BAKERO-825107 format. One record per atom (N, C-alpha, C, O): residue in three letters; x, y, z. Coordinates in pm, whole numbers, plus 50000, padded with zeros to 5 digits. Example, Ala and Ser with C-alpha at 12.3 -4.5 7.8 and 13.67 -1.06 7.14 Angstrom:
ala513194943150780ala512304955050780ala513204967050780ala514244966850846ser512854977550708ser513674989450714ser512905000350787ser513415011450804
This chain:
met016473276543139met017073279643012met018183269642985met019163268943060gly018043262242882gly019063252742843gly019303253742694gly019033264042632met019803243242640met020053242542496met018723241842423met017783235442471pro018613248342307pro017373247742231pro017133233442178pro018063226442140ser015863229542177ser015513216142128ser015503216041976ser015793226141912gly015153204641918gly015153203041772gly014203212641702gly014553218441600met013013214141755met012023222941693met012463237541699met012283245041603glu013053241641812glu013523255341826glu014673258141729glu014753269041672leu015583248341711leu016663250041616leu016153251341473leu016683259141395ala015103243641439ala014533244441305ala013923258241280ala014043263641170ile013263263741379ile012663277041366ile013753287641349ile013643296441264ile014803286641428ile015913296141418ile016563295141280ile016863305441219leu016783283041231leu017383280941100leu016493286840990leu016993293040896gly015183285041001gly014243290640903gly014303305940901gly014273311940794ile014393312041017ile014463326641026ile015763331640963ile015763341740893val016873324640988val018173328540932val018133327840780val018633336740712ile017523317240727ile017433315840581ile016563326940522ile016893332240416leu015473330440589leu014633341340540leu015373354740542leu015233362740449leu016143357140645leu016833370040657leu017993371440559leu018133381740495phe018813361140547phe020033362240469phe019943355840331phe020703359540242gly019053346640313gly018963339640185gly019913327740181gly020883327340256gly019633318240095gly020413306040087gly021833308140037gly022733300540073lys022053318439953lys023383320639897lys024323327639995lys025543325839987lys023803335440085lys024643343140177lys025143334640294lys026193337740350ile024433324240332ile024803316340450ile026193309940434ile026993311040527pro026513303340320pro027873297840309pro028963308740312pro030053306440365glu028673320240256glu029653331240261glu029863335940405glu030993338640445leu028783336940481leu028903341040621leu029673330640702leu030513334240785ala029403317840678ala030103307340750ala031593307340715ala032443305240802lys031923309540587lys033313309940544lys034043321540610lys035163319940659gly033413333240613gly034013344840677gly034213342740826gly035233346940882leu033253336340891leu033363333541034leu034523323841059leu035293325741153gly034643313540975gly035733303940990gly037093310340970gly038033307341044gln037223319240872gln038493326040848gln038833335440964gln039993336641003gly037823341841019gly038063350641134gly038563342941254gly039483347441323ile037973331341281ile038413323141393ile039833318141369ile040663318041461lys040123313941246lys041463309041212lys042503320141231lys043563317641288asn042223332241184asn043143343441199asn043373346941346asn044483350041387phe042293346141425phe042403349041568phe043313338841636phe044173342641715lys043113326041606lys043943315641666lys045403317241626lys046303315441709asn045663320641500asn047053322641454asn047703334441524asn048873333741561ser046953345341543ser047543356941609ser047823354141756ser048813359041810val046963346441822val047203342841961val048423333741970val049243335242061lys048553324341878lys049673315241878lys050973322641851lys052003319141910asp050963332641764asp052153340441732asp052593349141849asp053783351641865asp051663353741931asp051993362542042asp052593355042161asp053363360942236glu052263342442181glu052733335042297glu054253334042304glu054803336942411pro054983330142198pro056443329442210pro057083342942237pro058103343642306thr056523353542185thr057073366842206thr056983370542353thr057933376142408val055873367642417val055703370842559val056663362542642val057293367942733ala056813349742614ala057703341242690ala059153345742673ala059913345442769lys059533349942554lys060893354442528lys061183367142607lys062273368442663asn060253376342614asn060463388842688asn060573386142837asn061343392842906asp059813376342890asp059893372943032asp061283367843067asp061823371443172asp061873359642981asp063203354243007asp064243365343010asp065143365143093glu064123374942921glu065103385742914glu065033394843036glu066063399643082thr063843397343089thr063723406443202thr064153399943332thr064583406943423glu064063386743344glu064413380143468glu065893376743476glu066393374243586ala066603376543367ala068023372843367ala068843383843434ala068693395643400pro069713380143527pro070553390343592pro071603395443495pro072083388143409lys071933407943509lys072923414143422lys074313411943481lys074493412643602lys075283409343395lys076653407343440lys077313420843462lys077153430143383val078063421743571val078803433943601val080273430443591val080733420843652glu081003438243515glu082433435643500glu083163439443628glu082723448243702ala084283432843653ala085053434943776ala085543449243787ala085543454843896ser085973455343677ser086503469043684ser085413478943721ser085673488443795glu084203476943673glu083103485943708glu082723484143854glu082413493843923glu082753471643901glu082373468744039glu083393474844135glu083013480644237ala084673473544104ala085713478944190ala085663494144192ala085883500244296ala085393500244080ala085343514744072ala084203520444156ala084323531244214ser083123513344163ser081973518444237ser082153516644387ser081513523844464thr083003507244432thr083173504944575thr084343512844633thr084413514344755glu085263517744552glu086393525344602glu085963539244648glu085023545144595ala086683544144750ala086413557744797ala087023567544698ala088043564444636pro086433579044682pro087013588744589pro088383593244638pro088613594944758lys089293595244543lys090653599344577lys090673614344607lys090013622444542glu091463617544710glu091563631544749glu092643638244666glu093673632144636thr092443650644629thr093433658144555thr093843670344636thr093043676144709lys095083674044621lys095583686044691lys095333698144607lys095583698144486gln094843708344671gln094623720844598gln095653731044645gln095993731444763ala096153739244554ala097183748944587ala096633761644645ala097403770744677
């Protein structure tokens, strides 16, 4: 099984013309082209969004000195009466 030869392509083309008619073929080709174009645009639009989210999740968060000191200190004891 390989690529169809010239005669096989002519037979396939004849069958397509019989099924869809000469006027429908350009409309089908136009719709197929627009679908492919829309798909490529949506894939291209999604790539920067994914890369941006990866950068945000990998960046370490800054901890302020006062928060860090508070978490490492021992709790203060209180006197009860």
